[in-house]
C-alpha positions in Angstrom: -42.5 -31.1 40.9 -39.2 -31.8 39.1 -37.3 -35.0 39.7 -33.5 -35.3 39.4 -31.8 -38.5 38.5 -28.8 -39.6 40.5 -26.2 -41.7 38.8 -24.1 -44.1 40.9 -20.6 -43.0 41.8 -17.7 -44.5 40.1 -14.7 -44.7 42.3 -12.4 -45.2 39.3 -13.7 -42.0 37.6 -13.4 -40.1 40.9 -9.8 -41.2 41.4 -8.9 -40.3 37.8 -10.5 -36.9 38.2 -8.6 -36.1 41.3 -5.3 -37.3 39.9 -5.9 -35.6 36.6 -6.5 -32.3 38.4 -3.2 -32.8 40.2 -1.3 -33.4 37.0 -3.1 -30.5 35.3 -2.0 -28.1 38.1 1.6 -29.1 37.3 2.4 -31.4 40.2 3.9 -34.8 40.0 2.2 -38.0 41.1 3.7 -40.1 43.8 4.3 -43.8 43.3 1.1 -44.7 45.1 -0.8 -42.3 43.0 0.6 -43.7 39.8 -0.4 -47.2 40.9 -3.9 -45.9 41.7 -4.1 -44.2 38.3 -3.1 -47.5 36.6 -5.6 -49.5 38.5 -8.5 -47.0 38.0 -7.8 -46.7 34.2 -7.6 -50.5 33.9 -11.0 -50.8 35.7 -12.6 -48.3 33.4 -11.2 -50.0 30.2 -12.1 -53.5 31.5 -15.7 -52.4 32.2 -16.0 -50.9 28.7 -14.3 -53.7 26.7 -13.9 -56.7 29.1 -15.9 -59.9 29.1 -19.3 -59.9 30.8 -20.1 -62.1 33.8 -21.6 -64.7 31.5 -18.4 -65.1 29.5 -16.1 -65.3 32.5 -15.0 -68.8 33.5 -12.6 -69.4 36.3 -9.7 -71.5 35.0 -6.4 -72.6 36.6 -3.7 -70.5 35.0 -1.0 -72.4 33.2 2.6 -71.5 33.8 4.8 -70.7 30.8 7.6 -73.2 30.1 10.3 -70.7 31.1 8.7 -70.3 34.5 8.4 -74.1 34.9 12.1 -74.4 34.0 13.1 -71.8 36.6 11.1 -73.5 39.2 12.8 -76.8 38.4 16.3 -75.2 38.5 15.6 -73.6 41.9 14.1 -76.8 43.3 17.4 -78.5 42.9 
């Protein structure tokens, strides 16, 4: 009896495959499809090169000085 292995589905790879086929057929992507392509490609790159769960630490993000200045100006 021969056993086949099943690999888990990657939603990002599926999205990129579908959108890649659409571009390959000569059609343009809609704005929503472009955003999906950016998100999916970012997920794949992050999974390959991003930090692992042990290196990830939740920190409060610091605002840049120019953003703090704009907030102060708009506050009054």
